[in-house]
Backbone bond lengths (Angstrom), bond angles and torsions (degrees), N, CA, C in turn:
res aa  C-N    CA-C-N  psi(-1)  N-CA   C-N-CA  omega(-1)  CA-C   N-CA-C  phi
1 M - - - 1.471 - - 1.526 109.11 -
2 P 1.348 118.74 130.38 1.457 120.43 179.26 1.519 111.49 -60.15
3 A 1.326 114.84 156.97 1.464 120.02 -178.26 1.512 111.10 -64.60
4 T 1.338 116.69 -34.90 1.466 119.28 -179.63 1.523 111.33 -65.20
5 D 1.341 116.51 -38.76 1.467 120.20 177.86 1.527 110.58 -66.06
6 T 1.325 117.42 -40.93 1.470 120.99 178.93 1.519 110.65 -62.55
7 L 1.330 116.50 -43.26 1.452 120.33 179.69 1.522 111.15 -65.33
8 S 1.316 115.50 -39.44 1.467 119.58 178.78 1.524 111.26 -64.55
9 Q 1.338 116.63 -40.63 1.462 120.56 178.73 1.527 110.72 -65.21
10 Q 1.317 117.00 -39.77 1.457 120.57 178.15 1.526 111.45 -63.79
11 N 1.320 116.31 -40.04 1.468 119.78 178.23 1.525 111.37 -64.65
12 E 1.339 115.71 -39.90 1.459 119.24 178.28 1.532 111.08 -64.54
13 D 1.331 116.10 -42.86 1.465 119.65 178.35 1.530 110.79 -62.28
14 L 1.332 116.46 -40.53 1.460 120.33 179.59 1.519 110.77 -63.39
15 M 1.326 116.96 -44.05 1.463 120.05 179.88 1.525 110.87 -64.42
16 T 1.340 116.74 -37.12 1.467 120.00 177.62 1.530 110.95 -63.44
17 I 1.335 116.26 -44.86 1.466 120.27 179.88 1.521 110.72 -64.19
18 L 1.341 116.80 -43.97 1.466 119.91 -179.95 1.522 111.07 -63.51
19 A 1.341 116.96 -37.13 1.467 120.49 178.44 1.525 110.66 -65.29
20 R 1.322 116.47 -40.80 1.465 119.65 178.46 1.523 111.22 -66.06
21 L 1.327 116.32 -40.67 1.472 119.44 177.35 1.516 111.08 -61.62
22 E 1.334 116.73 -40.66 1.459 120.39 178.83 1.524 110.68 -64.79
23 R 1.324 117.06 -39.72 1.462 120.54 178.72 1.527 110.86 -66.32
24 W 1.313 117.50 -40.45 1.471 120.65 177.98 1.531 110.95 -64.49
25 R 1.332 115.25 -37.24 1.470 117.87 178.50 1.525 110.87 -65.68
26 E 1.335 116.40 -42.20 1.461 119.83 179.14 1.526 112.02 -65.83
27 Q 1.337 116.46 -32.84 1.464 120.56 178.88 1.520 112.88 -79.32
28 G 1.336 117.99 -9.64 1.462 121.88 -179.49 1.508 113.50 85.38
29 A 1.325 117.58 8.33 1.464 120.10 179.36 1.527 111.53 -69.68
30 I 1.315 117.39 -31.47 1.462 122.06 175.82 1.528 108.24 -131.40
31 S 1.325 115.92 153.32 1.462 121.00 -179.56 1.533 109.72 -80.16
32 P 1.330 117.79 163.59 1.473 119.60 176.35 1.529 112.64 -58.27
33 E 1.355 116.91 -36.65 1.460 119.49 177.92 1.526 111.42 -64.41
34 Q 1.349 116.24 -42.22 1.460 119.81 177.96 1.529 110.90 -65.68
35 H 1.321 116.26 -38.98 1.471 119.78 178.49 1.523 110.61 -61.34
36 S 1.317 116.26 -46.73 1.464 120.28 -179.79 1.525 111.59 -61.72
37 H 1.353 115.69 -42.13 1.459 119.63 -178.97 1.525 111.41 -66.25
38 L 1.331 117.03 -46.41 1.462 120.66 -178.39 1.532 111.29 -67.03
39 A 1.324 116.30 -38.14 1.455 118.95 178.85 1.528 111.08 -64.82
40 S 1.323 116.26 -38.28 1.467 119.83 177.93 1.521 111.06 -64.01
41 L 1.346 116.50 -40.63 1.464 119.61 178.04 1.524 111.36 -64.10
42 C 1.337 116.58 -40.56 1.465 119.54 179.99 1.519 111.72 -64.31
43 R 1.325 116.44 -34.55 1.467 119.66 179.72 1.519 112.52 -79.60
44 G 1.336 116.30 -6.05 1.453 119.43 -179.71 1.509 113.66 79.03
45 E 1.333 116.83 18.98 1.460 120.35 179.93 1.527 109.60 -75.87
46 P 1.318 118.26 147.68 1.474 120.30 177.95 1.526 110.72 -68.10
47 F 1.326 116.79 148.72 1.458 121.35 178.09 1.525 109.30 -126.07
48 S 1.313 114.51 157.07 1.462 120.73 -172.25 1.530 111.36 -83.66
49 L 1.328 115.09 136.74 1.462 122.25 171.93 1.522 110.71 -110.27
50 F 1.328 115.72 23.16 1.460 119.68 -174.30 1.529 111.73 -60.18
51 L 1.338 117.04 -45.94 1.462 120.04 -177.27 1.517 110.84 -62.44
52 E 1.334 117.39 -46.40 1.459 120.49 -178.60 1.532 111.36 -63.31
53 L 1.338 116.41 -44.81 1.461 119.72 178.70 1.523 111.29 -65.85
54 N 1.316 116.44 -36.99 1.464 120.47 178.72 1.519 110.81 -61.17
55 V 1.333 116.23 -46.38 1.468 120.65 179.30 1.525 110.73 -62.82
56 L 1.326 116.91 -42.97 1.462 120.42 -179.40 1.532 111.57 -64.04
57 L 1.319 116.98 -39.92 1.461 119.92 -179.57 1.520 111.75 -68.79
58 Y 1.328 117.09 -41.72 1.464 119.11 175.75 1.523 110.97 -64.80
59 A 1.337 116.47 -37.75 1.471 119.71 175.69 1.520 110.52 -63.60
60 G 1.338 116.43 -37.15 1.463 119.63 176.57 1.514 112.59 -63.92
61 V 1.335 116.56 -40.27 1.469 120.18 176.39 1.522 110.42 -62.42
62 L 1.321 116.69 -43.84 1.467 120.39 178.64 1.523 111.30 -62.70
63 A 1.339 116.58 -41.69 1.459 119.90 179.16 1.527 110.88 -63.68
64 F 1.326 116.80 -41.21 1.466 120.29 178.48 1.526 111.06 -63.10
65 V 1.317 116.42 -44.64 1.475 120.12 -179.45 1.524 110.23 -67.12
66 A 1.329 117.14 -38.29 1.461 119.73 177.08 1.525 110.55 -61.98
67 G 1.325 117.00 -43.32 1.468 119.99 176.67 1.519 112.16 -64.51
68 L 1.332 116.10 -38.31 1.468 120.14 177.32 1.520 110.99 -64.11
69 G 1.322 116.31 -42.70 1.462 120.04 178.18 1.518 111.97 -64.62
70 W 1.332 116.85 -40.51 1.468 119.86 177.92 1.527 110.70 -64.01
71 T 1.316 116.54 -41.41 1.469 120.01 179.32 1.519 111.30 -63.07
72 V 1.324 116.49 -44.04 1.464 120.45 179.02 1.528 110.79 -62.86
73 T 1.322 116.19 -43.51 1.465 120.02 -178.59 1.524 111.72 -67.12
74 T 1.328 117.28 -40.40 1.466 121.33 -173.49 1.527 112.86 -81.80
75 W 1.325 116.87 -38.16 1.458 120.29 -170.67 1.527 113.57 -113.87
76 S 1.308 118.17 13.43 1.463 119.17 -175.98 1.527 112.67 -63.44
77 Q 1.316 116.82 -37.93 1.469 119.04 -179.45 1.529 111.35 -68.35
78 Q 1.330 116.54 -37.74 1.457 119.21 178.54 1.531 111.51 -73.21
79 L 1.324 117.29 -37.85 1.458 120.77 -177.73 1.524 112.57 -78.20
80 G 1.337 116.48 -32.91 1.456 120.11 -178.64 1.515 112.12 92.82
81 D 1.327 116.21 150.44 1.462 121.67 -176.87 1.525 112.29 -62.93
82 V 1.321 116.27 -39.26 1.462 119.50 -176.24 1.521 111.02 -62.05
83 L 1.329 117.01 -47.08 1.463 120.57 -178.76 1.520 111.58 -66.48
84 V 1.336 116.66 -43.51 1.464 120.27 -179.49 1.522 110.50 -60.97
85 L 1.333 116.68 -49.68 1.462 119.94 -179.22 1.531 111.70 -66.22
86 A 1.331 116.77 -34.35 1.461 119.72 178.38 1.531 110.92 -64.23
87 V 1.336 116.86 -43.90 1.467 120.47 179.99 1.520 110.65 -66.03
88 L 1.339 116.46 -47.79 1.466 119.80 -179.43 1.528 111.30 -62.82
89 S 1.328 116.83 -42.45 1.465 119.99 -179.41 1.520 111.65 -67.01
90 T 1.329 116.50 -35.31 1.466 119.91 177.95 1.517 111.08 -65.06
91 I 1.336 116.73 -45.97 1.466 120.47 177.83 1.527 110.01 -61.78
92 L 1.326 115.97 -44.30 1.458 120.53 -178.95 1.527 111.36 -62.43
93 A 1.322 116.25 -48.15 1.462 120.15 -179.22 1.529 111.60 -63.70
94 A 1.331 116.69 -40.13 1.465 120.17 179.81 1.532 111.38 -64.44
95 C 1.320 116.55 -41.97 1.464 120.61 -179.74 1.521 111.32 -63.57
96 F 1.320 116.35 -48.84 1.459 118.90 -176.42 1.530 111.82 -73.97
97 W 1.329 117.88 -31.75 1.471 119.28 173.70 1.519 110.02 -62.21
98 Y 1.315 115.88 -43.60 1.465 120.15 179.87 1.529 110.32 -61.25
99 C 1.346 116.62 -45.56 1.466 120.30 -176.21 1.529 111.46 -66.87
100 F 1.336 116.92 -46.99 1.458 119.47 -177.65 1.528 111.94 -69.39
101 S 1.306 117.01 -30.49 1.465 119.56 -178.74 1.523 112.74 -79.31
102 R 1.318 118.11 -22.05 1.460 120.72 -176.26 1.520 113.40 -111.46
103 A 1.311 117.91 -5.50 1.463 120.64 -175.83 1.523 111.03 -69.46
104 P 1.330 117.27 140.48 1.467 119.52 174.48 1.528 110.46 -72.32
105 A 1.314 116.27 172.35 1.467 120.79 178.42 1.519 110.32 -60.94
106 W 1.324 115.71 143.69 1.465 119.90 -177.01 1.514 110.50 -69.94
107 S 1.340 115.39 144.71 1.451 120.90 -179.64 1.521 109.39 -143.40
108 L 1.340 115.79 150.95 1.466 119.98 175.63 1.526 111.55 -65.66
109 A 1.311 116.64 -32.06 1.462 121.47 -177.20 1.525 110.47 -85.11
110 Q 1.318 114.85 177.53 1.460 120.63 179.36 1.523 110.26 -66.03
111 T 1.330 115.33 133.26 1.460 121.36 -177.42 1.522 109.56 -120.42
112 P 1.314 118.98 122.04 1.462 119.97 179.51 1.521 111.41 -70.19
113 A 1.325 116.03 153.03 1.463 120.86 177.55 1.524 109.58 -67.07
114 P 1.332 117.37 145.50 1.477 119.85 -177.42 1.524 113.63 -67.79
115 N 1.334 117.65 -24.09 1.465 120.33 178.52 1.521 109.35 -155.47
116 A 1.318 115.83 179.79 1.465 120.73 -171.08 1.525 113.52 -72.16
117 V 1.334 119.11 -25.84 1.467 121.06 -173.70 1.522 112.56 -101.48
118 F 1.308 117.62 -3.77 1.463 121.14 -172.52 1.531 112.06 -58.13
119 D 1.326 116.99 -51.43 1.467 120.76 -176.28 1.527 112.21 -62.59
120 Y 1.319 116.97 -35.35 1.463 120.12 -179.41 1.528 111.34 -71.03
121 V 1.317 116.45 -36.05 1.470 119.93 176.47 1.526 110.16 -65.90
122 L 1.323 116.45 -41.86 1.466 120.16 177.90 1.523 111.18 -62.96
123 Y 1.315 116.41 -43.30 1.467 120.58 179.09 1.526 111.13 -64.33
124 L 1.323 116.55 -40.16 1.458 120.97 177.14 1.524 110.63 -61.97
125 G 1.321 117.45 -46.52 1.455 120.31 178.89 1.520 112.46 -61.34
126 S 1.319 117.62 -38.37 1.471 121.10 179.56 1.526 111.28 -64.94
127 L 1.329 116.87 -41.92 1.461 119.77 179.87 1.529 111.91 -71.04
128 V 1.331 116.88 -37.06 1.462 119.73 177.11 1.524 110.44 -65.44
129 W 1.320 116.51 -34.74 1.469 120.34 174.57 1.528 110.60 -56.05
130 C 1.325 117.31 -43.75 1.471 121.31 179.47 1.526 111.26 -63.32
131 I 1.332 115.78 -42.77 1.464 119.30 -179.81 1.523 110.91 -63.23
132 E 1.327 116.87 -46.60 1.471 119.99 -177.75 1.520 111.31 -65.64
133 L 1.320 116.76 -39.56 1.465 119.90 179.93 1.528 110.50 -64.90
134 A 1.330 116.72 -43.99 1.463 120.36 178.72 1.526 111.10 -64.66
135 Y 1.319 117.18 -39.53 1.470 120.25 179.64 1.522 111.42 -64.88
136 M 1.323 117.00 -43.39 1.458 120.49 -179.31 1.526 111.88 -63.76
137 E 1.322 116.32 -39.24 1.466 118.30 179.57 1.526 111.00 -70.61
138 N 1.325 117.28 -41.65 1.462 120.11 -179.49 1.528 112.22 -66.42
139 R 1.320 117.33 -31.76 1.462 120.70 -176.93 1.523 112.91 -89.95
140 F 1.334 116.48 -38.49 1.464 118.97 -171.82 1.525 114.14 -115.94
141 H 1.345 117.81 -10.04 1.469 122.46 177.05 1.529 110.94 51.16
142 L 1.316 115.02 54.81 1.460 120.18 -176.51 1.517 112.29 -62.66
143 L 1.319 117.16 -37.43 1.464 121.11 179.05 1.524 111.96 -115.40
144 S 1.321 115.14 22.18 1.482 121.25 176.11 1.523 112.56 53.70
145 G 1.315 116.26 42.29 1.456 120.05 175.38 1.509 115.23 78.30
146 Q 1.319 118.52 11.33 1.464 121.37 178.84 1.538 109.20 -80.91
147 W 1.319 114.88 78.62 1.461 120.06 -174.90 1.520 112.59 -67.48
148 D 1.326 117.68 -21.23 1.458 119.38 179.25 1.521 111.44 -59.57
149 F 1.332 116.48 -38.38 1.462 119.53 179.14 1.531 110.93 -66.62
150 Y 1.314 116.46 -39.91 1.457 119.94 177.46 1.526 111.16 -63.40
151 L 1.329 115.88 -43.12 1.458 119.67 -178.68 1.524 111.42 -64.68
152 L 1.327 116.08 -42.65 1.461 119.04 179.67 1.526 110.86 -66.52
153 A 1.327 117.04 -44.47 1.464 120.28 178.87 1.527 111.04 -62.98
154 T 1.332 116.37 -40.64 1.460 120.17 178.80 1.522 110.95 -65.92
155 A 1.327 117.23 -40.44 1.468 120.32 178.18 1.526 110.79 -61.10
156 V 1.331 116.80 -45.94 1.472 120.59 179.21 1.534 110.50 -61.78
157 F 1.321 116.07 -43.55 1.467 120.80 -179.88 1.523 111.35 -63.36
158 F 1.324 116.87 -43.41 1.462 120.35 -179.84 1.534 111.66 -69.21
159 F 1.332 117.39 -35.12 1.461 119.23 174.83 1.529 110.39 -61.01
160 F 1.324 115.51 -42.96 1.462 119.53 177.77 1.527 111.08 -60.44
161 L 1.339 117.44 -46.90 1.462 120.94 179.98 1.525 111.35 -63.68
162 A 1.331 116.26 -41.87 1.466 119.77 -177.95 1.520 111.32 -61.91
163 Y 1.332 116.57 -44.19 1.457 119.22 -178.03 1.525 111.85 -78.60
164 R 1.327 116.82 -32.19 1.476 117.93 178.39 1.521 111.67 -68.58
165 F 1.344 116.73 -40.25 1.453 120.46 -174.56 1.527 113.37 -108.26
166 D 1.327 116.65 4.65 1.468 121.23 175.21 1.523 111.58 55.57
167 N 1.332 116.08 62.67 1.459 121.13 -176.50 1.523 109.26 -130.85
168 R 1.334 116.30 117.54 1.461 120.63 -177.28 1.525 112.73 -77.58
169 F 1.330 118.05 -23.48 1.459 119.30 175.47 1.531 110.44 -67.73
170 V 1.312 116.90 -42.55 1.467 120.07 176.93 1.527 110.51 -67.68
171 L 1.320 116.86 -34.21 1.468 119.75 174.57 1.528 110.56 -61.53
172 S 1.326 117.35 -38.83 1.466 120.21 176.29 1.527 111.07 -62.91
173 L 1.344 117.13 -38.61 1.464 120.27 175.97 1.521 110.83 -63.84
174 A 1.333 116.47 -39.06 1.464 120.14 178.83 1.525 111.20 -63.93
175 L 1.322 116.74 -44.69 1.465 120.59 179.79 1.522 111.11 -67.26
176 S 1.324 117.34 -34.71 1.472 120.52 176.89 1.525 110.76 -67.38
177 S 1.332 116.81 -41.26 1.463 120.23 177.88 1.521 110.65 -65.11
178 L 1.332 116.34 -38.79 1.460 119.67 177.35 1.520 110.84 -65.19
179 A 1.325 116.74 -38.30 1.467 120.01 176.23 1.525 110.74 -62.57
180 G 1.344 116.87 -40.04 1.463 119.64 175.97 1.517 112.09 -63.10
181 W 1.326 117.09 -37.26 1.465 119.98 176.95 1.522 111.42 -64.27
182 F 1.346 116.43 -32.39 1.462 120.52 175.54 1.525 111.61 -73.47
183 G 1.322 117.84 -7.93 1.458 121.37 -178.90 1.498 113.92 92.32
184 L 1.321 118.00 13.78 1.463 121.58 -176.33 1.520 110.40 -89.71
185 T 1.324 115.94 69.19 1.456 122.20 176.49 1.515 108.95 -120.76
186 I 1.314 115.80 142.48 1.465 120.15 -177.15 1.526 111.25 -63.85
187 S 1.326 117.12 -38.15 1.460 120.25 -177.14 1.528 112.57 -68.64
188 H 1.328 117.01 -19.98 1.461 120.50 -179.61 1.522 110.85 -112.10
189 W 1.324 117.24 40.89 1.457 121.58 -179.79 1.533 109.65 -119.40
190 P 1.333 118.61 63.95 1.461 120.56 179.95 1.519 110.96 -68.01
191 S 1.312 114.94 151.81 1.463 119.66 -174.05 1.517 112.58 -63.65
192 H 1.332 118.31 -30.52 1.455 118.93 -176.15 1.520 112.27 -78.58
193 Q 1.330 118.31 -2.88 1.451 120.89 178.14 1.525 111.85 -121.74
194 D 1.327 116.89 23.80 1.457 119.96 -177.94 1.518 112.02 -57.85
195 A 1.327 117.45 -42.37 1.462 120.77 -177.57 1.529 110.99 -62.11
196 A 1.323 116.85 -43.18 1.467 120.46 -179.90 1.520 110.88 -65.63
197 Y 1.316 117.19 -40.56 1.454 119.69 179.84 1.527 111.80 -69.18
198 R 1.321 116.55 -34.43 1.464 119.11 176.06 1.523 110.72 -64.60
199 Q 1.316 116.75 -39.04 1.457 119.88 177.73 1.528 110.89 -63.43
200 C 1.336 116.49 -42.39 1.467 120.17 177.36 1.527 110.84 -62.74
201 A 1.331 116.22 -40.75 1.460 119.85 -179.58 1.528 111.23 -65.45
202 L 1.320 116.96 -43.26 1.462 120.22 179.10 1.527 111.13 -65.40
203 L 1.336 116.57 -39.39 1.466 119.92 176.66 1.527 110.57 -63.52
204 Y 1.317 115.92 -42.02 1.470 120.46 178.01 1.523 110.77 -60.30
205 C 1.328 117.13 -46.70 1.466 120.83 179.43 1.523 111.22 -61.27
206 L 1.328 115.97 -40.63 1.460 119.91 -179.61 1.524 111.03 -63.77
207 L 1.324 116.99 -47.15 1.460 120.64 -178.47 1.528 111.50 -66.58
208 V 1.334 116.39 -42.99 1.466 119.51 179.75 1.526 110.88 -65.30
209 G 1.332 116.25 -42.29 1.464 119.44 179.10 1.520 112.64 -64.12
210 L 1.334 116.54 -46.05 1.466 119.84 179.04 1.521 111.03 -64.70
211 G 1.341 115.84 -41.25 1.460 118.85 177.88 1.513 111.99 -61.39
212 A 1.326 116.67 -40.93 1.463 120.36 179.88 1.521 111.30 -63.86
213 V 1.338 116.64 -42.60 1.465 120.43 -179.92 1.528 110.68 -64.21
214 L 1.332 116.69 -45.37 1.459 120.26 -179.36 1.527 111.63 -63.07
215 L 1.323 116.57 -43.98 1.464 119.87 179.85 1.524 111.66 -65.17
216 Q 1.327 116.00 -37.93 1.461 118.85 178.51 1.524 111.14 -65.97
217 R 1.328 116.77 -42.19 1.461 119.55 -179.95 1.523 111.74 -68.26
218 R 1.316 116.74 -29.28 1.459 120.58 176.33 1.525 112.12 -76.97
219 G 1.314 115.68 -9.26 1.463 119.00 -178.78 1.507 114.34 76.78
220 L 1.347 117.12 19.69 1.461 121.48 -179.27 1.529 108.86 -92.38
221 K 1.310 116.01 100.41 1.466 122.49 -177.02 1.537 111.08 48.55
222 P 1.328 117.65 59.79 1.474 119.23 -175.38 1.523 113.80 -61.22
223 H 1.340 117.97 -21.46 1.466 120.00 179.38 1.530 111.62 -71.70
224 F 1.335 118.20 -8.98 1.458 121.25 174.91 1.532 112.19 -76.35
225 F 1.318 117.23 -11.20 1.461 120.96 -173.60 1.526 111.59 -57.38
226 G 1.322 117.16 -40.02 1.458 120.45 -179.36 1.518 112.82 -62.88
227 T 1.329 117.23 -37.61 1.463 120.70 178.71 1.518 110.69 -65.10
228 Y 1.334 116.69 -46.25 1.462 120.63 176.44 1.526 110.43 -56.94
229 L 1.324 115.79 -46.32 1.459 120.14 -174.25 1.524 111.52 -67.72
230 N 1.312 118.02 -39.67 1.463 120.68 179.64 1.527 111.59 -63.28
231 I 1.318 117.01 -45.87 1.468 119.98 -178.57 1.519 110.73 -68.56
232 A 1.331 117.74 -43.71 1.463 120.53 178.87 1.528 110.88 -62.19
233 A 1.340 117.05 -39.17 1.464 120.13 179.78 1.520 111.48 -63.81
234 N 1.328 117.56 -43.20 1.465 119.76 179.59 1.526 112.15 -65.48
235 V 1.329 116.92 -41.81 1.472 119.54 178.07 1.522 110.22 -63.90
236 L 1.330 116.84 -41.15 1.461 120.59 178.84 1.521 111.35 -61.62
237 F 1.316 116.95 -45.64 1.469 119.67 -179.29 1.529 111.43 -64.74
238 W 1.340 117.12 -39.10 1.460 119.22 177.42 1.527 110.89 -63.43
239 A 1.324 117.13 -40.39 1.459 120.66 179.60 1.532 110.82 -64.07
240 L 1.323 116.16 -43.59 1.458 119.40 179.80 1.523 111.48 -67.01
241 L 1.322 116.83 -39.21 1.460 119.45 178.43 1.526 111.59 -63.65
242 S 1.337 116.80 -37.58 1.468 118.47 178.79 1.521 111.01 -61.43
243 G 1.336 117.17 -32.87 1.459 119.87 175.21 1.516 112.68 -72.55
244 V 1.330 116.47 -36.09 1.469 120.32 178.00 1.523 110.79 -64.91
245 F 1.329 117.90 -32.94 1.459 121.58 -178.48 1.520 112.68 -74.84
246 N 1.337 118.38 -8.96 1.463 120.47 178.80 1.522 111.07 -64.05
247 R 1.317 114.77 155.60 1.460 119.93 177.23 1.526 112.20 -79.53
248 Q 1.326 116.65 -27.20 1.457 121.51 -178.37 1.522 109.57 -130.42
249 G 1.332 114.63 149.22 1.451 119.95 177.03 1.502 115.06 65.67
250 Y 1.340 116.99 24.77 1.458 119.40 -175.71 1.518 113.19 -85.32
251 W 1.343 118.78 -13.82 1.450 119.85 -176.54 1.529 112.20 -67.09
252 V 1.322 116.97 -33.77 1.465 119.75 177.37 1.524 110.07 -64.17
253 W 1.322 115.61 -43.59 1.462 119.65 179.81 1.526 111.40 -69.58
254 F 1.328 116.06 -33.82 1.458 119.50 177.81 1.526 110.67 -65.73
255 L 1.323 116.66 -41.44 1.466 120.21 176.91 1.530 110.79 -63.63
256 A 1.331 115.81 -41.77 1.464 119.84 177.51 1.526 110.75 -63.12
257 L 1.332 116.64 -37.82 1.461 120.38 178.15 1.521 110.89 -64.05
258 L 1.317 117.82 -42.87 1.458 121.11 178.54 1.524 111.12 -62.83
259 L 1.323 117.24 -40.72 1.467 120.65 177.77 1.529 110.71 -64.13
260 A 1.340 115.91 -42.69 1.461 119.62 179.12 1.529 110.99 -65.04
261 C 1.336 117.22 -39.45 1.465 120.30 177.85 1.526 111.22 -64.21
262 G 1.340 115.84 -40.88 1.463 119.04 177.58 1.517 112.24 -63.25
263 A 1.344 115.94 -42.21 1.464 119.60 178.49 1.523 111.10 -65.15
264 S 1.336 116.83 -41.11 1.467 120.40 179.18 1.523 111.11 -65.16
265 L 1.315 116.57 -41.02 1.462 120.59 178.97 1.528 110.66 -64.08
266 A 1.329 116.62 -45.07 1.465 120.16 179.54 1.524 111.24 -63.18
267 W 1.328 116.17 -42.21 1.465 119.92 178.83 1.530 111.14 -63.61
268 G 1.326 116.00 -44.14 1.459 119.76 -178.44 1.514 112.54 -63.96
269 L 1.335 117.41 -42.15 1.463 120.32 -179.08 1.520 111.51 -72.95
270 T 1.334 116.20 -35.94 1.464 119.56 -179.35 1.520 111.45 -71.10
271 R 1.332 116.19 -43.59 1.461 120.70 -177.15 1.525 113.12 -92.16
272 R 1.336 116.63 2.72 1.461 121.15 179.88 1.524 111.90 58.40
273 Q 1.331 115.70 43.36 1.459 122.22 178.45 1.524 108.01 -117.49
274 F 1.321 114.98 102.64 1.459 120.22 -172.34 1.520 112.99 -66.98
275 A 1.340 118.25 -24.42 1.460 120.28 -179.44 1.520 111.23 -57.72
276 F 1.324 117.81 -40.18 1.461 120.66 -178.29 1.523 111.52 -74.09
277 V 1.326 117.12 -28.91 1.460 120.07 171.58 1.527 109.70 -64.85
278 A 1.338 116.16 -42.45 1.462 120.25 178.44 1.525 111.18 -65.63
279 Y 1.329 117.56 -39.48 1.469 119.82 177.67 1.529 110.69 -58.48
280 S 1.325 116.04 -47.91 1.468 119.25 -177.82 1.520 110.82 -62.47
281 A 1.340 116.94 -38.45 1.463 119.92 -178.55 1.526 111.62 -71.45
282 V 1.327 117.23 -48.01 1.466 120.69 -174.49 1.526 111.16 -70.13
283 Y 1.322 117.19 -51.33 1.464 119.39 -178.66 1.526 111.24 -67.45
284 G 1.340 116.04 -37.37 1.463 118.54 176.34 1.515 111.62 -64.29
285 Y 1.326 116.44 -39.98 1.467 120.70 178.21 1.526 111.05 -61.78
286 V 1.324 116.95 -44.16 1.469 120.41 179.60 1.525 110.39 -63.72
287 G 1.342 117.12 -44.16 1.456 120.10 -179.22 1.513 113.02 -65.27
288 V 1.336 116.76 -46.53 1.473 120.15 179.48 1.522 110.49 -64.42
289 S 1.330 116.75 -40.62 1.471 119.66 179.93 1.519 111.41 -63.33
290 S 1.339 117.27 -38.48 1.462 119.44 180.00 1.523 111.94 -64.10
291 I 1.336 116.33 -29.68 1.468 120.21 177.09 1.527 110.67 -76.96
292 L 1.327 116.89 -43.11 1.462 120.53 -174.06 1.526 112.99 -70.23
293 I 1.323 117.75 -34.10 1.465 119.25 -173.09 1.528 112.79 -94.66
294 R 1.319 117.50 4.32 1.474 118.87 178.73 1.525 109.68 -64.37
295 G 1.283 114.79 131.09 1.456 120.42 179.22 1.508 113.99 84.41
296 I 1.322 119.46 -2.63 1.459 122.34 178.75 1.527 108.61 -93.27
297 N 1.300 117.04 121.72 1.459 122.27 -177.89 1.533 113.29 -111.86
298 D 1.316 116.52 -2.26 1.459 120.63 -179.75 1.531 108.66 -75.51
299 E 1.328 117.99 111.95 1.459 121.46 -176.34 1.525 111.80 -66.36
300 I 1.320 117.69 -37.36 1.469 120.35 179.86 1.525 110.19 -65.87
301 L 1.330 116.23 -41.96 1.464 119.93 178.59 1.527 111.24 -64.02
302 L 1.325 116.46 -41.40 1.468 120.60 178.99 1.531 110.97 -64.93
303 L 1.341 116.25 -42.79 1.454 120.30 179.51 1.529 110.85 -62.91
304 G 1.321 116.45 -44.68 1.459 119.93 178.42 1.526 111.90 -62.41
305 Y 1.329 115.87 -40.43 1.460 119.94 179.14 1.528 111.13 -60.15
306 F 1.322 116.43 -49.02 1.463 119.73 -176.07 1.529 111.52 -68.44
307 I 1.330 117.41 -35.50 1.467 119.11 178.87 1.526 110.64 -65.40
308 I 1.324 116.76 -49.00 1.465 120.78 -176.15 1.520 110.80 -67.19
309 T 1.331 116.96 -48.80 1.469 119.68 -175.65 1.529 111.80 -70.04
310 A 1.331 116.96 -36.71 1.462 118.88 179.84 1.528 111.04 -66.20
311 V 1.322 117.00 -42.56 1.466 120.61 178.06 1.529 109.69 -63.36
312 A 1.325 117.07 -43.16 1.466 120.60 179.66 1.529 111.00 -62.09
313 M 1.321 117.30 -40.28 1.459 120.58 -179.75 1.524 110.95 -66.79
314 V 1.329 117.51 -42.17 1.466 120.57 179.01 1.527 110.49 -62.83
315 V 1.333 116.93 -43.74 1.470 120.06 179.19 1.523 110.25 -62.02
316 A 1.345 116.79 -42.45 1.464 120.16 179.28 1.523 111.27 -63.15
317 L 1.332 117.58 -41.20 1.463 121.01 179.10 1.525 111.37 -64.54
318 V 1.326 116.41 -39.33 1.463 119.50 178.66 1.523 110.69 -63.71
319 Q 1.319 116.73 -42.36 1.459 120.23 179.41 1.522 111.33 -65.46
320 I 1.333 116.65 -41.40 1.467 119.86 178.64 1.521 110.41 -65.28
321 A 1.337 116.06 -41.19 1.465 119.54 179.69 1.519 111.39 -62.15
322 R 1.309 117.35 -37.00 1.458 120.45 -179.59 1.526 111.98 -68.93
323 R 1.325 116.82 -36.71 1.450 119.58 -172.15 1.530 113.37 -93.68
324 F 1.337 115.78 -35.61 1.471 117.79 -171.32 1.519 114.03 -121.17
325 G 1.339 115.91 -39.25 1.450 117.57 -166.65 1.500 113.51 -90.52
326 R 1.318 112.96 170.75 1.452 123.36 171.14 1.505 106.03 -148.40
327 P 1.353 120.60 156.70 1.439 121.45 -179.65 1.518 111.38 -57.59
328 A 1.361 115.89 134.54 1.471 120.31 -179.27 1.485 111.00 -94.87
């Protein structure tokens, strides 16, 4: 077959595929975003791997820090305090020198990173800070085990870094450290203090939510609002679920959970943020299931329930994601 005929046939096939994609988009079978993506692939246009590479690089930073922490924990006595602190301080100083020397001028609005590795260096320095601080307290007991002071100081420091360098990952570290200062740690959640921990969690959600709203209205890094809202929503749902799991007085918490799920679902569908749709589905599913299976001891019945309902929930989420949601 001549080359011209082959090229003509390929063009005809491409037009047929594009026409079908357009028809599927009009019928609602695929979203406009999916149509655009598939059409680009059919035309042979390049597509971005930024998200995948970004996740892999952050995972690499976490793996490196995890290995560094394991080395410090395992070999600190053989290496000695001076060497360990010298290595950690050198990494820390190098990371922050790099960030402060290359950072653009601070702005209230969103500021792009000056280069491709900037955010990863900042994240590495923030995690190394945690390792060095924990090592110093464990070895020298500078504050006699008063970890609350470390958590609060770390939260303030990370908030400063997040806003100075416009980094939402560091902001997540700051909010996590602040949650630890509130006492919201899994290891310190004994059953006899569930009520007190729920109160701390609700107070934390209230303060974080109000702070996020005020900062957004002031125009101070308004794109951070989603990070605040995601973390506050997860803490709120965990607090409500802990009340639902109680043996007594759980109906009030169950009602609150349903209201929170409804609000999250409405927010997710209105703002086109699929994460909040997923929160309402997953946390609502766990809460409703805990009510329905109470008193049921039949393992086969429980297994069948979870298989059927879990599959149904996943299918429903996939359908919602196709029609309404987008990654948040």
